[in-house]
N, C-alpha and C positions, 0 to 999 in steps of 0.2 A: 694133695698134689695138684688137683684141678685148680683150686683157688690160688695157690702159690704160683702156678704156671701162668695163670691169667694175669696176675699182678706183675710178675717179673717180665712177662711178654709185652707189656704196654710200651716201655721205652726202648725195646731192642728187637732186632729181627729174630725170626723163628730159629734160624741155625744157631745164633748166639745164645738164645734162651735154652735151646736143647743142650748145648755144650755146658752151659752153666749149671743146669739142673740135673744132669746125668749123675754126678757124684751123690747128690741127695737121693735120687731114685734108687741107686744101687745100694746105698747105705740102708734105706728103709726096707728094701727087699731082703737084705741080709739079716736085719735085726728083727723084722716081723715075720720072716719066712713066707712072704707073699710071693705071688708069681709075677713075672715081668709084665705081662699085658694087663693084669688086673690093676696095677698102679701106673704102668706106662701109658696106656690109652687115655686115662683121665688127664695126665700131664700133657700129652700131645693135643688133646682137645682144648685145654686152656690156652696153650700157645697158638693153636690154629685160629681160634676165635679172636684172640687178641690181635693177631697179625692181620687177619683179613677184614675185621670190622671196626676196630677201635683206633681213632687217632691217638697219638701223633705218628702213626706209621705212614711212610711216604705215599703209599697207594691211596688210602682214604684222604690224606691231606691234599694230594693233587686233585682228586675228584671234588673235594670241598671247594678248592679254589676255582676250579673250572665251572662248577655249577652254582657258585656263590651261595653255598650252604652255610648255616650257622654251626660253628665248631662245637659250642656247648650243647646244643640240641642233638647234634650227631653223636657226641659222646654219651649223652643220656639215653638216647634211643638204642645205641649199640650195646650198652650194658643191659638195658631192659630186654633186648632180644637175645643177647649173648648168654646170659645166665641159664635160662631153660635149655638153650641149644647145647651148652656145655654139659649140662646134666644128662641130656639124652645121649649125646655122642661120646661122653666120657665114662662116668661110672656105670651107666646102664648098658651101653654097648660094650664097654670093657669087660664086664662080667659075662656077657653073652659070648663074645669072641674068645675069651680066655678058655672056655670049655671046649672050643672047637679047633683052636690052633695051638699045637703043642710046640713050645720053643725049647730046644736043647740048651741046657744051662751052660753058659760060656765061662771061660776062666776069668773074664773081667768082672764077673759078678762079685768076686771077693777083692776087687782092686780099688774099692773106694778109699780115698786118702783120709786118714784120721786127722782130726783137728790139730793144727799146728805142725803137721809133718813137713810143710813147705816153708815154714818160717826160717829166716836166716838166723843161725846161732848167734846169741848175744843181742839180737835186735828186739826192740820193743814192738809188739804187734798185738793190738787189742781189737778184735773184730767189732764192728759197730753193732749196737743193740737192735732189737727187732723193730721198735717203733721208729727209730731214726732211719733204719733201712727202708721201712715201708713209706715213710714220709718223703725220702729222697726219690724213690721210684715213682711215687704218685704226684710229685710236685708239678711237673708240666701239665698233667691232666687237671689238677686242682686250679692252676693258674688260668687254663683255658676255660674252665667252668666259671671262674670268677667273672669273666667278660659277659657271659650269658646272664648270670645273676644280676650284674649291674644293669644290663638292658631291661631286665624285668622289674627290678626294685627301685631304680633311680630314674629321675626325669632326664630328658635329653640335655637340658641346660645345666644339670648338676656338674660341678667342677670335677668330680671324681670319675665321670664317665670316660673322658679321653684317656685318663691314666689306666683305668681298667681295660680299655680297648688295647692300649699299648702293651701292658703286661700280659694280657690274655692272648695276644697274637701268637701263633704257633712258633715262629722263629725266636721271639723274645722269651717265651715260656721255656723252650728247650735250652736256650742260652743260660737263663737263670738257673735251671736245674743242673746244667753241667758245671757252672761256677760253684754252686752249693755243694756238688759232689766232691769238689776239690777238698772241701773241709770235712764233710761227713765220711767219705770213703778214703780220704787221704790224710790230711793233717791230724784228724782226731784219732785215727788208728795207728799213728806213729810213723807215717811215711814222710820222707824228706821231699823237698821241692824237686830235686833231681829225679826221684823215683816217680813222682806224679807227672813230671814232664815226659819221662820215658813212656809211661802208660799212654799218655795222650798221643805221642808220636806213633806208637804202635797201632793206634786206631785209625790213622789217616788212610792207610792202604785199603781196608775194607770199606770205609766210607766213600772213597773215590769210585769203587765199583758200583756202589748203590747209586751215587749221583749219575754215573754214566748210564745205568739201566733206566732210571727215572727220566733223565734228559732225553735219551733215545726214544723212550716210549712216548713222551710228550711231543717230541719232534715228529714222530711218525703220525701221531694223531692230528697234528697240524697239516701234514701232507695230505691225509685223508680228507680233512676239512677243506683244504685249498682246491683239491681236485674234484670236489663236489660229492664225494661219497657220503659225507655226513648229511648234506642237504638232501641227497637222494633218499637216504633212509628216513629222514624226517618227513619228506613228502609222501613216501610210501606208507608210513605209519598213520598219517592223517586219514587215509582211506580205510584203515583197519580199526576194528574195535578192540584193540589190545591195550592192556595197561602198560604205561611206560616203565613201571617197576618190573614187570615180567620181561619186557623187551630188554631192559638194561641187564637183567640177570642172564638172559640168553646170549647177549653179545659178549659179556664178560666171560661167561662159561665157554663159549666157542673159542675165544682167544686163549683162554687158560689151557684148554685141551690141546690147542695147536702149538703154543710156544712154551708152556710149562711154568711161566712166571706169574704169580699172583699180582705182583706190583705192576708189571707191564700190562696185564689184562685189564686191570681197573683203570690204569692211566689211559689206555687206548679207548676203552669203553666210555669213559667220561667225556673225551673229545667227540666221540660219535653221538653220544646221547644229549649233549648240550643243546643243539637245535631242536631236538625232540622235546626236551623239557620246556623250551620256550614256546613250542607250538601248542603245548597243552598246559596252560597256566595253573591249573589246579593241582599239578604234581608237586609233592613235597620234595625239595632237593635233598633234604637230609635222609629221607627214606630211600630216595634213588641211589644215594651214595651207599647205603647199607645193602640194597638189592644188588648193586654191582659188586660190592665186597663179598657178598654171599656167592655170587656167580664165579668170582675169581678163586674160590676155595675148592671147586668141584674137581673130581677125578684126577688127583695128583698121580702121575704115572712115571714112566721111565725118562721122560724129558724134563723132569722137575728135580732140582738139586735137593729139595727137602725129602723127596722119596728116598734118595740114596743115603742121606744123613740118617734117616730112621732105620733103614735096612742095616747099615753098618754098625750103628751104635747099639741097636737091639739084637744084633746077631741073627737076623731073619733071612730067609730065602726070598727070592723075588715073588713067588706065589704067595708066601705068607705075608709079605709086605702089602701086596695087592688086597689080600683078604682082610687085613687089619687096618693099616694106615689109609689106603685109598678109599675103602668103604667108610671109614670114620669121617674123613674130610667131606665126602659126598653127603653124608648125613648132616653135617654142619651146614653145607650149602643149601640143601633142600629145606631143612627145618627152619633155617634163618629166613629163606624166601617166604615160606608160609606165614611165619610170625610177622614179617614186614608187611605182607598183604593184609593180615588181620589188623595190624596197627594202623594201616592206612584207612581202614574203615572207620576207625575211632577219631583220628585227628584231622582227616581231610574233609 
């Protein structure tokens, strides 16, 4: 569940991944007679790490653009940091908290929809295979990694370098993945053009909300920069013997606790930390992106929409959600920061 959630969470938001994977989770609980938290916490850990650390999520992408970080390196470092963090916050913490938080079994535990139950009578519907599904989900990540591989393996004058840079840019990579999904998740499984168009139209509403949040966060960061707040923080840090990685984590964590949105916190933090990164040239922008992503994951509580998603879908009380979900994302945040600091000792 942890690995599947990590892969599924790469191209989609946390809430969408949770809704998508809940039927899988409930089916496994029913068939294996496992407990909700023993399988649910690893799934949530995979989604949380993917959402907070790994591009192409909007928060990390905005930070990458602001700090001029390399997308491929950021993806590589995020996976390197994310895997041990997921294991710690997922299976290990899940088995620990499962023995201490008793969840009353809800009626929805037996409500997992059997395969084919929603298929239209008489319609041909062939679910895509595992490898095609995996390739479609990972396609934007693979294309972004292609740009970094081209930078490492090809000379600047090589004719393929500009093409690799074009295909590996986040917007083009995501566009190519969407167009390919029309075939892999649409035409190949038996959907008509009208059905594919209907699915695309239904996605416009949620995407508009995402764009509004990211745009508002970026605009607010520019306000802070224009009024001198970012420059003031940068000048203050020059006199402190603080690591910019630790400072970026603290700024993102403070905004996260205040506003509840991981995307807004990393977007604002990247605008504030940009002059700080310039003031200390030895700072790796890729690791700074990961440090802020880690800070944006901490202490999800009542002002976070993800908190209520987990509470309602898992049938938990507010104290139980704080004991399980909030502690889990805090473990992700602190463990990721420690690994980023260790990684900085190696590559800087």
